[in-house]
LUMMAR-411391 format. One record per residue: x, y, z of N, C-alpha, C in turn; residue in one letter. Coordinates in steps of 0.05 Angstrom, whole numbers, plus 5000, padded with zeros to 4 digits. Example, Ala and Ser with C-alpha at 12.3 -4.5 7.8 and 13.67 -1.06 7.14 Angstrom:
526448865156524649105156526449345156A 525749555142527349795143525850015157S 
//
This chain:
183715203583186615193579187414943564M 185914853545186414593534188914583517S 189814803507192214823489194814793507A 194714823533196914833551197114553565I 199414423565199814183578199114203609P 198114003619197214013649199414073667A 201913953662204114003681205114283678D 205214383653205814653648204114863660M 201614813658199615003670199714973701L 200214743712200514743741203014873752K 205014863737207615023743207015323741R 205515413722204815683720203015783743M 201115633751199415693771200415703799Q 203015573801204515593827206215833830A 206415993806208116223808207116443829A 208816593839208116783858206017003848T 206517083822205017293809202817163791H 202016923796200016793781197416973776W 196117073797193717233793194217513782K 196417623791196917913781198017943754S 199717743745201017763720200817533701Q 201317293712201617043695198916953683V 196916963700194316843692193416993665K 193417253665192717393639194117303615A 196817263618198417173596197916893588N 197016723608196216433603193916443585A 191916623592189716613576190116713548V 191916923546192817003518194016783502R 195616623516197116393504194816203493L 192916153510190815973500189316073476Q 188816353478187416473452189216473429A 191816513432193716513411193616223395F 193616033414193615753401191215683386C 188915793396186215743382186215913358E 186916153358186816333337188516253313L 191016123319192716033299192515733294T 190715613308190115323306192715143312D 193815193336196215063345195714963374Q 197514813384197314713412200114663423T 200414683448202914603461202914323472L 200614193471200213943481201613723461V 203313563471204413353455207113443441G 207913703444210313793430212913733446L 215013723433217613703446218413963460S 220313963477221114213490222014423471D 223814353451224514543431222214653414P 220314483408217914573393216214773410A 216014693435214614893453215815163456K 218615173457219815413458219415573433V 219615443410219115583385216215723384A 214115553394211315643394211315893414L 212615873436212416083456213716343446L 215816313429217116533417215116653394E 213716493381211516583363209516763380E 208816643403206816783419207817053428F 210417063435211717323442211517523419A 212117443395212117623372209117723369A 207017533373204317623370203317813391A 204917803416204217973437204918253432S 206918293417207918573409206318653384F 204618503373203318603349200418693355S 198918783333196118863336194318653344A 195218393343193318163351192618193380M 194318303395193718333425194118603437F 195418793421195719053432194319253415R 193519493427192219703412194219833395D 193819863368195820003352196020283359P 193920403370194120703377195820763402A 196520543417198120563440200520363437R 202520433420204620253419206420213443P 207520013447209219963470209819673473G 212019603489212919343491211119173511G 211218913504209718733522211718573539A 214318663541216418513553216118443579W 214818643595214618613625212618363632L 210218363618208518143623209617873613T 211117863590212317643581214417553599L 215817733612217917663632216717503655A 214417593663213017433686212317163677F 211217143652210516873642213116683641L 215116803630217616633626218816553652R 218616723673219616663700218116433713S 215516413704214016173715214415903703S 216015893682216615643668219215513677L 219415273672222015143677224315233658P 226815193667229015303650229115203623Q 228314963619228414853592226414973571R 224515133582222315263566222715553565L 224915653575225315953574225716053546R 223816203536224016303507225016603508F 225916683483227216923481225317133469E 225617403476224117623465225717883472F 225318103455226918343460225818493485P 227618613498226618783522227319083520T 227519173496227819463491225419563476V 224519803480222119913468222519993438P 225020063432225520173405225819923386N 224019903367224019693348226719663332Q 228219883330230819843317232719683330K 232219623356233919433371233119153372G 230919093356229818833356231418663335W 231618413339232618233316231018243292P 232118253270230618293243228418073241E 228917813248227017613246224717643264Q 225217733289223117773308221318033298F 222718233287220918463277219318373252R 220518193236218918113214216317933222R 216717793243214517623254212417793265R 213118013280211118193291209518303268V 210718403247209318533225207518313212N 208218073212206517853200203917813216E 204317843243202017793261200418053261Y 201518273255199818533250197718493229D 198618343207196918283185195418013186R 195717873206194717603207191517613206F 190417433188187617403184186417253207H 184617383223183417213245180617133238L 180016893245177216793244175316963259D 173217083246171617273258170417183284S 169216953284167816843308169816793330E 172116673324174016623344175116893356L 175417083340176417343349174217473366S 171617453359169617553375169517423403E 169917153403169817003428172117073447F 174617123436176917183453177117493458W 175617653442175717943449174117993474K 171917823478170317853502168018053497G 166518113519164018263516164018483537W 164418753528164618963546162319153539V 161019223561158819413557159519683572I 158319903563159120183574156520323582E 156420423605154020593613154220863605N 152021023611151721293602154121473615A 155221413636157221553650160021473640A 160321283621162821193612164120973626G 162720853647163720643662163220383647Q 165120183650164919943634164419713653R 163119503642162719243654163419023636Q 165418873642166218623627164518383634A 163118273614161518043618162817773610L 162717593627163917323623161617133609N 161517153585159416983570160616743554L 163016663561164516443548162916193549H 162116123572160515853576157915863560R 156616093561154116143545154716093516F 156816223505157616203477158115903470W 159615753488160115473482157615313481T 155615373498153015213499151115293477R 150915543473148715663455149715763428W 152115823425153415913401153416203397G 154416313374155016583371152316763371A 150316663357148016823350146616883377E 145916673394144716723419146316893438R 148816873437150617033454150517323445T 150317373419150117643408147517773419R 145317613418142817703427142717783456E 144117633472144317683500146217943504L 148317953491150018173495149018443481F 147518403460146418653446144318773467G 142718593479140418703496141818843521A 144118703532145218823555146719073548A 147619103524149019363516147119573512D 144819513501142719733496141719823523T 141119643542140019703569142019883585F 144519783583146719903601147420153590F 147520233564148620463553146720693557S 144220633564142220863571141920903600S 143620773616143220803645145920863657R 145820973684148221043697149020823719R 147620613719148120383738151020283733N 152520193753155320103750155319833740Q 153119683740153019393731150119313725R 150019083710147518943707147418713725I 146118693749146318473765145318203754P 146517993762145617723757145817633728Y 146717773710146617723681148617473675I 151017473688153017273684152017003699E 150817033722149716803737147516693721A 145716833708143716713690144916583667L 146916693653148116583629149216323637S 150616303660151816033670149715833674D 147515913688145415743695143915623670Y 143515803650142315713626144015523609L 146615553613148715363599148815083609S 147615043636147814793647145514603641E 143114733631140914573626140814463597D 141214203592141314103565138614093550P 136414113564133814083553132314353550N 133614563554132414813553132014923526L 129915063519129515173490128715463496D 130615653485130215933490127816033474L 126815883455124615973438122015873448S 122115723471119615593481118815743506D 116315853507115616033531115515873556S 114315623555114315473580116915383591L 118515283573121215203581122815423593S 122715653578124315883588123216003614L 120515993616119316103640120215933665G 120115683662120815493685123715533694Q 125415563672128315603678128815853693A 127516073685128116323699127016323727V 124616203730123416173759125416003776H 126315793765128115623780130715773787A 131715923768134016073772133816283794F 131616423793130916613815131116493842M 129816263847129616153873132616073880H 134015943864136715833871138516063875Q 138416283858140616473859140016663883H 137616733887137116913910137816773938L 137316503939138216383965141216373965H 142516353943145416333943146616613953K 145616843941146817103949146217163979V 143717063988143017144016144916984034H 145616734026147216574043149916684044N 150716844024153216994025153217224043R 151117294053150917534072149617794060G 148617754034147317984023144418014035V 143618254043141118304054138918254032R 136718144043134318094027133318334010V 133418564024132618824008134218883985S 137018843988138918873968138618693944V 138318433953137818213932135618273916A 133418343929130618373912130718633896L 132218833907132519103890134219033866T 136318873868138018803844136218623826D 134518453836132718283820130818453804W 129718663818127818833803129118963778K 131519053782133219183760133518963737I 134118723747134818513726132318443711F 130018433727127318353711126618583692V 127318833699126719063681128419013656H 131018953657132618893634131618653618F 130818443629129818203615127418273601L 125418393613122718423602122718643579T 124418843582124319063563126319023539N 128418833541130418833522131018553510H 130118353524130918073516128717883513L 127217843535124917633535122317763520L 121317633503119217743486120417903462G 123017913460124218053437125917853422H 128417823430129917593417129317323424A 128417303451127817043461124717033467W 123816793473121116773477119916923502A 117316993503116217103528115616883547T 116816893570116516673590113716653602P 113016383604110416323618111116143641I 110416203665108816453674110816713670P 109616933675111517173674113217183697T 115417353694117417363716116317483742L 116917353762115917453790117717703797P 116617903811117918133821117218163850T 118318003869117618043898118318323906P 116418443926117118693936119118683956T 121118843954123218863973122418983998A 123118884021122319004048123519274048P 121919464059122819724062125019744083K 127319884075129519924092129520174108V 129220184134129220424148132020494157I 132520774159135020854166136220754191G 134420684211135520584235137220334233V 136620164212137919894210140119914189T 140820124181143020124160145520184171T 147720124156150520184163151220104191N 150519874200151219774225153619584225L 155419614244157819414244158619364273R 159519094278160319044305163219074307K 164519224325167019274330168419044342T 171019054343172718814356172018784385S 170919014398170218984426167418864430Q 165918824407163418704409161018914410G 161719174408159619394408158619404378R 155919464377154719514351154819814346V 155919904324156120204320154920244291V 154120504288153220604264155620754249K 156120674225158620774211157920974189T 155921124190155421334170157321564173V 158021644195159721854201162621774201L 164621934202167321874206167621784235I 166321884253166421804280164221594284T 164821334291162821114295161121184319P 158421154317156621224339155420944349V 155920894374154720644386151820654387P 150320414385147620404386146720444415L 148220354434147420404461149620554477H 149020744490150920934501149621064526I 151421144544150721294568150421594563T 149221764579149122034575151822164576D 153422074591156122174595157822104569T 157521864561158921784533157921944510E 155321984512154122144489155222434489A 155422544510156422824513159422824503T 160922634511163822634503163922574471E 162322384464162322314436161322544415L 159022654421157922854404159023134408L 159923204430160823474435163723504435F 165223274433168123274431169123134406R 168622864407169822704386168822774357D 166222814352165422884326166623134315V 166423354331167623594322170723584321Q 171923454340174723424339175923274315R 174623074305175522914283175023074258E 172723214256172323394233174523624232S 175023744254177223924257179923834248D 180423574255182923444249183223424220A 181023304206181023284177181423534162I 179823734171180023984155182824124158I 183924084183186624214187188824064169S 188623794169190423654152190023734122W 187323754113186823824084188024094076A 187624274095188824554088191824524087R 193124364103195924334100196924204075Y 195624004066196123874043195824054019E 193824214019193324393996195424593993I 196424704017198524894016201224784007A 201824514017204124394009204224333979E 201924253968201724173939202224433921A 201324673932202024913917205024983918K 206124923940209024963942210624793924K 209624533921211024343902210924433872R 208324553866208124663840210024883834I 209925083853211825323851214825223849Y 215425013865218324923865218924813838R 217124653827217424533799217924743778R 216424953778216725163759219425313763R 220125363789222725483794225225323787E 225025043791227224873785227624833757L 225324823740225324723712227624883695A 227825133697229925283681232725193689P 233125063713235925003720236524713713T 234524553703235124263696235324223668G 235823963661235923883634233823693626T 232223753607230023573600230923313588A 230123073598230922813590229722733565S 231022613546230022503522231222213519V 229422023517230221733515230521673484A 232021453478232221353453235121373441G 236921483457239821513447241421303460H 240921063455242320843472245520823463S 246020933440248920923430250721143440S 249121363453250621593459250821613490K 252821743500253121793528251922083533N 249222063542247822333546247822403575T 248822223593248622283622245922253634G 244122143619241222113629241021933651I 242621723653242721523675243521673700I 245321843701246021983723243722183732H 242722303713240522513719237922373730R 237622123724235321973733235921853761L 238321863770238821733796238421943818S 237321833840236722003862239422093878R 241521963869244122043880244922303866A 243822373844244422623833243022853847C 244623063857243523283874241223423857P 241523443831239623593814237423423801E 237023193811235223003797232523123796H 231623263816228723393815228623613796L 230823763794230823983774230723863746A 232023643741231823523713229023393708H 227923283729225223213727223323423721A 223623643735221823873731222223993701A 224623993691225024093664223623923646A 223823653650222723453633219723483630T 218523503655215723533655214623803643F 216024013650215324283639215324283607E 217324113598217824133568215923953554A 215123723567213623503552211023443566N 210523513588208023433603207923103602G 205523033595204922743593205422653565F 207022783549207422703521208622433518G 209922333539211122073538209121843538H 206721883545204621673546203721613520L 203621353515202721263486205021243468G 207321333476209721303457211621083466G 214021083454215820873461217620953485L 217521223491219121303515217521263541S 218121063556216621023582217521223602K 215821273622216421473642218921383659A 219221133661221621033679224221083666S 224321163637226521253623227021543622R 225021693635225321983633225322123662L 224321953683224022073709225321893728Y 226222013752227321813772225221643785P 226021423794224221213808224521263838K 222421163852219921093842218221323831P 216621243810215321443795213221613812L 211821453829209721573845210921783865H 213321733873214621943889215322173874Q 216422143850217022353832214622533825T 212422383820210022533814209022713837S 209422593861208522753885210422993889W 213022963884214923183887214523403866E 213523313842213023513821210223663822L 208623583843206023713847203923623829G 204123363818202223253802200023123817I 197423193811195423113828194722823829P 195022683851194322393853191322373864S 190122143861187322113873187422173902P 189522083917189622143945189822443951N 191522573936191822883942189123013939L 187622963920185023103913183023063933L 183322853951181522813975181623053993V 184123173995184423424012182623644001A 182823693975181423913963178523853966H 177623613962174723533964173823583993A 175723504012174823524042174223804048A 175923994040175224274047172624364033V 171924294010169624373997167124244012L 167224004019165123884033164823984061V 166924034075166924134101165324384103Y 165624574083164224834084161524804070H 161324604052158724584038157824284036H 156624204058155723934059153723834037P 152524034023150723954003152223843977S 155023863978156623753957157023443963I 156323283943156823003946159322933930T 160222673937162622583920162122573891P 159722483884159122463855158622723843A 157822943856157623213849160523303839F 162423233854165323333847166423163824L 166022893826167122713804166022783778A 163322843777162022893751162223183742D 163123363758163123643752164823693727L 163423823709164923913683165424203686E 168124273685168924543687168424693660L 168824553640168524673612166724513594L 165424643576163624533558165424443534N 164124313514165724213490167224423475A 166324673476167624913462169725033481D 170324923504172125043522171225273539G 168825323539167525543555167225443584R 168025613605167825523632164925523640Q 163825293650160925273657160825153686I 163025033697162524923722163225113747G 164625333738165125543759164525793748L 162125913757161026153744160526363765V 160726613755160326853774157826983770E 156427053793153927183791154027433811A 152127563814152027813830152827743860D 151927513867152227453897154927293901S 156427233881159027113884159426903863G 161226713870162126483851160726243860W 159726103840158025863844159525633830Y 159425393843160225153832157925013822L 157724933795155224813785155824523774R 154124353784154324073774151823923776S 151723683775149223513777149123343800Q 146923333815146223143835143822973826K 144522773811142422613795140522473812R 140922423836139022303855136422463857R 136822723852134522903855132522893831R 133222733811131622693787132322903765G 131422863742132423033719131523323724P 129323393734128223653736129823823758R 130723683779132123823800135223753801L 136123623779138923503782140923713784A 140623933767142724153769142924293796E 145224313807145624423832147724623831Q 147224843846149325073847150025113876E 152425143882153625173909155125443910V 154025623927155525883930158125843947L 160225913934162725873948163526113967L 164926043986166226254003169126303993N 170326484007173026563998174926313998A 174926154018176725934021176125713999E 173525643996173025433976173325533948T 172925803942173625903916176525873911L 178225923931181025883925181725593922A 180425403934180925123932180225043903V 178025133894177125053867179225173845V 180225413850182225503832184725353835R 185225263858187925083861187424843845D 185024713847184624473831185024523801V 183924733793184224803764187224823755I 188724953775191524993767193024733767E 192424573788194224333793193424113771I 191024113759190223923741190624013712T 191624253709191924353682193524193662A 195824053671197223893652195823643643P 194223533662192823293657190423363636L 189323603642187023673624188023743596R 190523843593191623913567192223653553E 193323463565193923213552191223053542W 189323043560186822913552185423073528L 185423333531184323503507185823423481R 188523413483190123363457189423083448H 188522903465187822623458184922603450R 183522823452180622843446179122653463K 180122623487178522473510176622673522D 174122603522171822793534172422833564P 174022683577174522723606176022983610Q 177123123591178823373594177223563605W 174523553603172723773612172323753641R 172823543655172423523684174123703701R 173223783724174723943743176623753757L 175623543767177423363783178623143766F 181023183761182622963745185122893763L 185722643759188122533776189422323762A 191822253770193522053759195421923781V 195221673783196521523805199521583804A 200721603780203621643777204021773750S 206321883746207022023721207121823698I 207321563704207321363682204521263676G 202521363688199821273683198121473668N 195921383658194121553643192321733660T 192221983655190422153672187522083666P 185922083688183022003685181422153705K 178822093703176822213720177422133750K 176922323769177522253797175122153809W 175521943828173421823842174121833872G 172521933890173621983918173421743934S 171221583935170821393958171221093948D 172421063925172720773916175320683932L 174920423943177120303956178520473978K 176920543997177820714019180420584031I 180220304034182320164048185220184035Y 185220244011187520273994188920534002R 187520744010188620984016189121024046R 188120864062188320894092191120904102S 192820744091195520734099197021004093Q 196421084067197621344058196521574077W 193921584080192621784096193921794124L 194221544135195221534163198121654164S 199821594146202621694145202421994142E 200622094125200522384123199322544145R 197522404159196522534185198622544206L 200222344208202522324226204422544219V 205222554194207022764185206023044190H 203423074186202223354192202423424221F 201723224238201823284266204523354276A 206623224265209423264275210723504260K 210023554234211523774220209623994210C 207123954210205424154195203824344214G 203824294239202324434259203624444287T 203124674301203824674329201524674347D 199024624335196524604352196524384370N 196424434395196624204414194024034414K 192024134404189324004402189623774380D 191723804365191923584343194323404348L 195423454372198023274378197222964377A 194722894383193922594383194322484356W 194422634334194622504308197622414304L 199522494322202122404318202522094327A 200421994342200321714348199621554324D 201621374314200721234287198121064291P 197620954312195220784316192820944315K 192921174328190321354327190021474299R 192421534286192121644258191021444240A 191921184243190920964226188020914230Q 187220934255184320894262182621114250D 183621364249182121564236182021544206L 184421474196184921434165182921204155A 182721004170181020774161178120834161S 177221074174174521134174173821354158R 175821504146175521754133174621704104M 172521834095171921854067170322094063S 170022194040168722454033165722404039I 164622194036161622144040161322154070K 162922024085162722044116163222324127R 165022484114165422754124163122914119L 161822864095159523034089157322974109R 156922704116154822634135155522754164A 158022754169158822864195158023164197Q 158723304176158223604176155123644178Q 153523474166150623494168149723464196G 150823274209150123214237151023424256V 153323554250154223784265152224034263L 151024054241149024244236146624204256V 145923944256143823874275144623914304Y 147123834312147923874339147824164346L 148424364330148324634333145924754334K 144024654316141124774316139024634327T 139324374329137224194339134924154317G 135424244294133524244274134224014251S 132523824247132923654225132523784198V 130724004200130224144174132824294163E 134124404185136624564177138824374169H 138824134180140723934172140123854142M 137723814136136723724109137823944089A 137224184097137924414078140824414075K 142524374095145424384094146524164076A 145123924076145823694060144923734031L 143323934025142423973999139823823990G 138323704011135923564003133823733995H 132623643974130323823962128023793981H 127423553992125223524012126423404035I 125623504060126723374084124523214095W 125822994109123822794122124522794152S 122422764169123022754198124722514205P 124722304189126322064195129322084182T 129922334172132522364160134822294181L 134322364205136522334225137022034232L 135021834226135521564229137821464215D 138221584191140521474175143321534188R 143421714204145921834215146321754246Y 144321794261144721734291142621534301L 143621344318141921154329139621284346P 137621164352135221254367136021344394R 137621184410138421274437139921534438P 141421594417142921854414140722084411I 138922024393136722224388135122274413Q 134522064427133022114453134622284473Q 137222224473138922384491138822654485F 138622744459138523034451135823144458F 133822994452131223094460131023174488V 131822984506131823014535133623264543E 135823284530137923504535136723764528R 135423794506134224054498132024114518W 130523924527128423994547129524084572I 131723964580133024064604134324344600R 135424404577136424664570134024864571L 131724794562129424974560128625034589F 128524814605127624844633129725024648Q 132324984643134425134656134025434649T 133425484622133125764615130625904628G 128625764634126425874650127225944678I 128725744690129625804716131526044717I 133326064697135326284698133826554696C 131926564679130326814675129026894701E 127626664714126226724739127926814761A 130326704762132326764785134426934780L 134327094757136627254748137327474768S 135427544785135827734807136227614835S 136227334835136527214861139627134867S 140227144892142927034899143126734897S 140926594894141026304893140926194866Y 141726354847141626294818143626044814L 145926064823147825834818147025564830L 145525584854144725354866142325224850D 140525394839138125294827138725194800A 140625324786140925274756143925254750S 145125034758148025004750148525004720P 150425164711151025154682152724904676F 152424794652154024554646156324604625S 156024834611158224894593158825194592T 161125274584161725554582160125704563M 159025554540157325674523154825764535D 153725604552151225654568151725904585E 153725924600154426114617155026384603L 156326364582157226604566154526724553D 152626544543150226654531148526794555A 148326674579146826814599148027074606F 150627084610151927334618151527554596L 151827464570151327664549148627784548E 146727614557143927694555143127864579H 144227824603143627944628145328164638H 147928124634150028294646150428554631A 150428554604151428814591149928824563L 150029074555148929114526151129194505R 153229294515155429374497158029384515R 160229284503162829294517164529514505L 165729674523167729874514170329754505P 171929914492174429804480176429724503A 176429874524178529804544177929564560H 175329454556174629184569174828964548L 174229024523174328834502177228774498E 179128954500181928924493183529084514D 183529004540184729164561187629194557P 189028994545191829014541192529144514D 190629224499190829354473192529194454R 192028924453193428754434192228784406I 189828894404188328914380189329144361G 191129314370191929524354192329784372G 192630004358193130264373190530354389R 191030504410188830584430186830744414P 184330724425182130884412182331174420R 181331344406181031624412179331654438S 180031854455178531904479175631984472P 175332094447172732204437170831954432K 172131724428170531484421168431414442T 166031364436164031294458164531024467D 165231024494165730744507163730714530S 161430824529159430754551158430474548R 157630374570156530104571154430084592V 152229934589150129914607150429654619V 150629594647150529354659147729294673F 147129034673144828964688145728884717G 145429054736146229004763144128854779I 144628604781142528424797144328244812E 143328164837144827984853145727744841V 143727614827144427344812146627374794G 146527584776148627634758151327674769V 151227844791153727894805155027654819L 153127484828154227254841155627054821T 154527044797155826884776158327024769V 158527284766160927434756163327384777L 162527424802164527424824165527114826I 163826934825164526644825166626594802S 165926694778167526644755170126794758L 170327024769172827184771174727004792E 173526904813175126764831176226494821A 174426374805175326114791177826174772A 177626394757179826434738182226504754V 181926664774184326754790185726494804R 184226294809185626054823185725804805T 185625864777185525644757188125474758A 187925234754190425054754191825074727E 190325134706191525164679190325394666R 191125464642190125714629187325674621E 185425874631182525854625182325944595P 179825924586178925974559178726274558C 178826404533178626694530176126804541G 173826674537171326784545171226814576R 172326604591172326614620174126854629A 176526904617178227104624176927374619V 175527384598173927634589171927714612R 170427534620168327584641169627644669W 171927504673173427554697174327854699A 175427944677176328224676174128434679R 171728364667169428524670168528544700I 168428314713167628264739169528454758S 172028414752174128564769173828854768E 173128974746172829274743170129354753R 168129184745165329244754165029244784L 165829034796165529014826166929214840V 169529284831171029484844169629764842T 168429814818167030064813164630074833H 163229854836160629864852161229914882L 163529774890164329814918165130104927E 165830274907166930544910164430744910T 162030634904159830824901158530904928Q 159831074942158731154969155931294967T 155431404944152731544943150531344937E 151231104929149030914926149830644940Q 149230654965149830434984148230174977P 146230194960145029954954146629774933E 148429894917150229734901152229614919F 153329714941155129584957153829354971R 151329384978149929164991149328924974A 148828994947148428764928151128614922M 153428764923155928634921156628454944V 155928564968156428384993154728144992A 152128174985150427924983151327734963E 152427824941153327664918155827504928A 157527654944160127524953159527304972R 157327344990156727145008155826884993R 154426904972153426664959155126574936H 157226704929159126634906160426374913S 161226204893162425944899164025894872D 166725924871168125864848168025574838P 167425404857167325114850165125044831R 162925224833160625174815161425214785R 163125384780163925444750166825344746V 168125224765171025154761171324974738G 169624804729170024624708169424734681D 168024984683167225114657169125284646L 170825394661172625624653174625524635I 175025264627177125174608175925134580Y 173425214578172225194551170624964546G 
//
């Protein structure tokens, strides 16, 4: 910042918006001074003001702004001006229409549009941006390297980085800026000398790896990044534009990271938990805690997320339909008639009862046509813009999390990247991402981690997920149309989003910056619990603290992991879990990534106990001591036992004794049923019937069902005077029945 006086720069740095707004303008001011060979140092206050006004004119010109995207720079200049003392307050226009600009200012802008820039200085201030194969960009800070080594060496480094990065999908090239700064500090280094360069790179490796490790980066991560960096250097730079280093670059082997040691975090209570799932799993836990956690919390939090997501999707559809219904009743806003009384100020005010109808009419008429023009969204739509966007049913990144959640809940093989990269249409506009086959509709995208041969992945949709995909297509249609008109290749994506109606639509990314959406998600969870459901099992979401806790842990990646673990909890099979997650090859150690070893051990022991209990139940099914020998721990176990031993088929009048399912069946309908009459089975049924009859609260449906069966069956057996053995079995079962044995199970 050599062109800015020290006292002036200090005043700017003290501004509230220094980092967010003022700093970037200060850098542009420095660039302007260098490009025009001027300086603010040593000037009088009036001369400084004159130079600042010249900078303002240049800020509106092609020197600093993209000609394809015209628009005013007045907002950023306003932040810069507010950071300066009163005596240095410079003037510039604050209207987007150039017809309202002073003639002299407009002439200066046109002059800077045609200003001849020094090519090397322009290259220096333009910076160095590389783009990967996925269209993601990384800005490289090579300014110190340029100052030390000059333009040619910097072009060699940048060219190598650009070639390497453009052919890969990595989000960054690690360590390149750190190396460029390190090489800029050595006055005796010769990039054309193999020995000198080799010693410098070796010294850099030792210094930098120690530095990143001291910052808390794991050794395995640092060495993996180093391996990528060495691949870049050896294949694109060293031995090509620069000398081949002697000795050759070291590539230490990174220690193998096992799933057991990953994604560990210490809570505020001091417990170490694994955070792969939405539900954090402690490393050390008692059997009772494990039962509550895995059979209640994991399922409950998944159910809460899916219930919320379904609600948000339904509400979004309502907002779209409302927009279309209101549009014909409103007046489309058109900016640019400052000399006429058009009533637009009133229509944009939320005090206007029809403000949403006017906004709907504007959007249906113009879509995103205001972007890139002189008419800003704030001059066409009510503020705040993000609220108006929401009310009009325009898809925000946050909203699409709900759609993604439903897809992943039903199909855990879908990854966040699968959805983010999914191309709905090809370049000719033919639909390729959602295709119909004999077996149904498939979602087709890429899972690149599986390698090029297996990357293409197809997911068979069910009725709900097919409807969700069609909802996404409908809700993103205006964004897709605008991007297609701009010839932006992202128009082909299925998942498109926009933060606000004043922003540019772009590709959706699900799991970036979770903390930014946690507050929004927390508020929506509370709203859903209070206004969107009467399910008492979800009433806990109405507590803002509990909703915030869940929101802070929610991500599509974690939801996918959670659904995979639920498959394991239901089947006990890691292979089934791997299949559900879409893994091509399953590994016995897969579970280590998701559940700590003590939890896995708990399940192994639990399944052994269940198997042993099953043997006992089979052996004692005819014994009156069945309940004493093999107490059931869940209603599922009891239900499964009775289904297997008590009956083969239920008649209609037992399945639906109150006929709530519809009209009565015809007397001709076969309603015969075969019961397994054994003392052990009768003991369980009579105990269950007594427990339901004396229940303190409403029992679950399965318990009531078996109680009704018991009531009719036992009464029937006691009236069989011709078969006294049945009455004796009932009497024996009554003597050994104990409703307390099943009292805790009847609530589900």
